[in-house]
N, C-alpha and C positions, 0 to 999 in steps of 0.2 A: 504494500500500500504506500502511495506517495503522500507524505505528510506536508501540511502547509508550512510556509516559511514563517519563522518566529523572529520578531524584531529584536535588535540589539538591546542590551540592558535588561534582559528578561529577569524580573524579580529582584531589581537592584535597589528598591526602596529601603531606607534604613530600618524600617519596622517589618519588612517582609511583604509589603504591598506589591502585588504583581500588576494590578490594574485597578483603577477606580473611575467610576463614571457617575455623573449627575444627570438625571433624566427629568425633563419637564414635559407636560402633556403635549402629545403630537409632535415632539421634537426628538432628534437623535441625541444620544448620550454625549455629554461633554466631559473630557478627561478631568480628573480631580485627584489631588494627592491626599495623604492621610490627614495632615493637619487641617487642610481646607474642609475635608469631609467632617471631621469632628466639630469644627466651628459651625458648619452649616447645620449639623444635627442639633447642636445646642440652640441655635437661633430658631430652628423650626419647632423644636419641642416647646420652647417658651411661647412661640406664636400659637401653637396648637392649644396650649393651656389657656391662652388669652382669647382664643376663638378667632384668631386672625391668620391661621395657617393656610397655605396654598394647597388645595387638593390636587393630587396627581403627581406631585414632585417626590422623588425618592433617589436614593444613592445605592449603587452597587459597588462593594469593595471585595476584591479577590486577593487572597493572601497565600503566601508560601509557608507552610508549617515547618519546613526544614530550616527556616531562619530562626536563630536562637531567641530573638526578641519578639517574635510574632505573638505567641500565645500570651505572654505577659502583657503586651500592649493591648490585646483584645480584652483582657480582663480589666485593665485599668482605665481604658478610654471609651469602651463601648458597653452599654448596658445590655449585655447578652444574657439569656437564661443560663442558669447553672447546668441544666440538662445538656446544653450544647457542649460545654467543656467536659462533662461526663461522657458524652458520646465520643469526643476526641480521645479520651483515655481508654475507652473500650476497644478502639482499633477498628479493623475492617469487619463489617457485618453485611448482611444482605441489603439491597437497595430498598429504601422505604421513605415515605413522607408522612409525618404525623403532627398533630396539633400540640403545642405547649402553651396553654392558657390563651393569650392573645397573639402568639407568634406561631411560626411553623418551623419544624426541624426536618431537614432532609439529609439522609445518608445515601450517597450516590456512588456506586462502583462503576468504574469506567476503564477503558483501555488506555494504557500509558502511552504518552506522546514521546516517540523516540527520535525526534528531530530528523526525519527523512527515512528512517528505517521502519519496516513493518514489524509489528509486535502484537502479540495477544496477551501480554502481561496485564494484570488488572491491579489497580490501586483505588483508593477511596477518597472521596471529597465530601466534606461536611458543609451544610448550608443552614443558615438561620435567617428567617424573613419575617418582617412585620410591615406595617403600612408605609413606613418611611425608609426602611433599610433592608438591604439584602447583603449578607456576609457569606462568602464562600471561602473555604480553606482546603488546601490539599498539600501533601508532602511531595508529590511528583506531578509534572505536567500531564494533563489528560487531554485526549483528543476532542471529546465533546465540548469541554470548556474552551479550548482554543477556537473551535468552530463558532461558539457563541460570541467570543470576543471579536472574531472576524466579522460577524454579523453586526455587532455594535459599531465597530470601526467603519463599516460600510454605510452606516447611516440608518439602520433599521430602528424604528421607534417602538418603545414598549410602554404600556399604560400602567403597569404595576410591577412590584418586585416578583410577584408570583408568575407573571408572564415570562420573566427570564427563566424561572425554574422549569416551566412547561417547555419553553424553547430548548432548554438544556436536555430534558428528557427526550425530546424529538431528535435532537442532534445525537444523543446517545443511541437511540434506535437506528438512526442512519448509519452510525459507525458499525453497529452490530450487523446491520443488513449488508454492509460492504464486506465485512469479514465472512458472513455466510456466503455471499456471492463468490468471493475469492476461494473459499474452501470448497464450494461446489464445483468450481472449475478444476481444482486439484482432484476431487473425487471422480469427475468425468474422465480425466486423463488416466487415472488408475483403472477405472472400469474399462476403458479402451485397451489398456495393456493386458487386463485380465482376459478380454475376449480374444486378444492376439497371442495368448499363452506366454506373456512376458511378465513374470511375477516377482522379479528380483527386487527386494527392498520395499515392496509395497505394504507388507503387513505392518512393519514398524512405522511407516509414514501414516497409514490409516489409524493406527493406535494413538499416535501423537495428535492427529486431528480430532479424534473422538474425545480424548482427555481434555483438550483445549476447549472444545465446544461445550462439553458437559460443565466444565468450570465456569465458562462464560454464562451459561444458562442458569447456573445456581446463584451466581453473584449479581448478575445484572438484572434479573427479573424482579420487578417491584413486588413488595409484599401486598397481596390483595386485601388482607384484613385491615392494614393501616390505611390504604386508599379508600376502602369502604367507609371506615370511621370518619375520615376527613371529608368525604363527599356528603355524608349525612350530618356532620356537625362541624361546619367550617367556621373560622374566625369571622367576626362581624365585618372586618374591613375587606374580606375577600369577595370579589364581585361574581355574579352569576356567569359572566362571560369567562372568567378565569376557571370556574368549575367545569364549564362546558369544554374549554380547551383541554383541561386535565383529562376529562373523559375521552376525548378524541385522541390525545397523546397515548393514553393507556391502551386504547383499542389498536393503535398503530404498533405499539410495543408488543401487544399480544400476538399480532400477525407475524411480526418478525420472530418472536419466540416459537411460534408454531412452525415456521419454516426451519428454524434451527433444530427443533425436535425432530422434524421429518428428515433433515440431513443427518442427524445422529443415528436415526433408525436405518437410513440408507447405508451409512458407513458400517453399521453393525451387520447388515445383510451381506455387504461386500466382504467383510472379514470372515463371515461364516462360509461364503462361497470360495474364498481363497483358501481357507483352511481345508475345505472339502477337496479342492483341487490338489493341494499339497499332500493330503492323505492318500488320494488316489495315485499320485505320482510315486509316493513312498511305497504303496502297496505293489505297484508294478515293478519297482526296483527290487523289493524283497522277493517277489515271485521269480524274477530273473536270477537272483542269487540262489534261491532255493532250487530252481531248475538245473542250474549248473552243478550244484552240489549233488542233486539226485542222479544226474547223468554221469557224474564222475565217481559215484559210489561203487558201482560194480567193478570197474577196473581197479579201484583202490583196494577193494576187498580181495579180488583175485590176485593182484600183484603182491599184496601182503602175504597171502598163503604161499604162492609159488616163490616168493623171495626168501622163504625160510631156509636156512642152511642145515637141513636135516635130510635123512635118507627117505626113500619112498615117494619122491615127488612125481606125480603123474606126468606122462608124456615126456619124461626126461630123455628117453632113448628113442622116442617115436620120430620117424623122419618128417612127419607133417605136424608135429606137436605145437609149433608156434601158431600155425594157421587155425588149428583146432581151438586154441585159446582165444585167438582173435574173434572167431565165430561165436564162441561162448560169451565173451565180453560184449560183442555187438548185440547179441540176443537179449542179454540182461539189460543193456542200456536202452534198447528199444522198448522193452517192457516197462522200465522205470519211466521213460519219457511219456509213454502212452498213459500210464497211471497219473503222472503229474498234470498233463493237459486235461485229462478227464476230471480231475479234481477242480481245475480252474473253470471248466465249463459248468460244473455243478454249482459253483458259487454264483 
């Protein structure tokens, strides 16, 4: 897979801020740094308490958890729920979106961005959203997040923080769909090789594909229970359009996961077919070795008897003794061969 180009200075903010954007209704995001974001949030919260806040404005801050100052800054400067930091300490879990009082917590697993190299390694991103703020944090660059950032830089407008989360889920589904397409091409190639009786190395490759897809299916599939609870009991600031977008994104993700499950089943069937072909080839090889052993058995037995250095060996003084033994060996060999081929036909 060809990855998008990443701009210089990736994650170079002193507190680990990778990117920050300020969104206004109907307008594209404006880049903002960590200090300006904190100042804007303070002014906006004060205006909201006074009843003069501007509806539709919000900030998205995306952080690099590998930065040593990141988590400490998040605790000290942003009023994030404690459950968000508890989720950070828990580490990687299955993808889910759940309500935390008046906020939302999202744990999103996605494919690691390897700067131009294809990869199916998975890492986790944590997100916390409310009416004015979306905070996302990850230890490693992720493909779907970088696609979302590219959309923001291209001028796409978002009406709420949750719209960014839904867009992220759709980008994640697109990344997974691309992996499924690329893996399906590899499976097609192996299937063609199977039909042409060229099986070298295919079993190990299919096994690696199947393990990767099963891992992606387990980690990237959103928890249905958490989504059901969110759709039935959403925060007051969440708009109906956001919930409808979430339903549509979930349906798209379900279709991709169904394709992935079908591809896993197809790989399983190919593995079974290759195993059957290998077993058949092994059986033919063993039969050939058995046939050679059976055909050589009479001459080995007779040669062993007549090779004994004792008296009374038959045909020792007969003028045609050698040819009599040849005829005897040939007769026994023909009988053994007929018996072996009859056993094969009986199978």
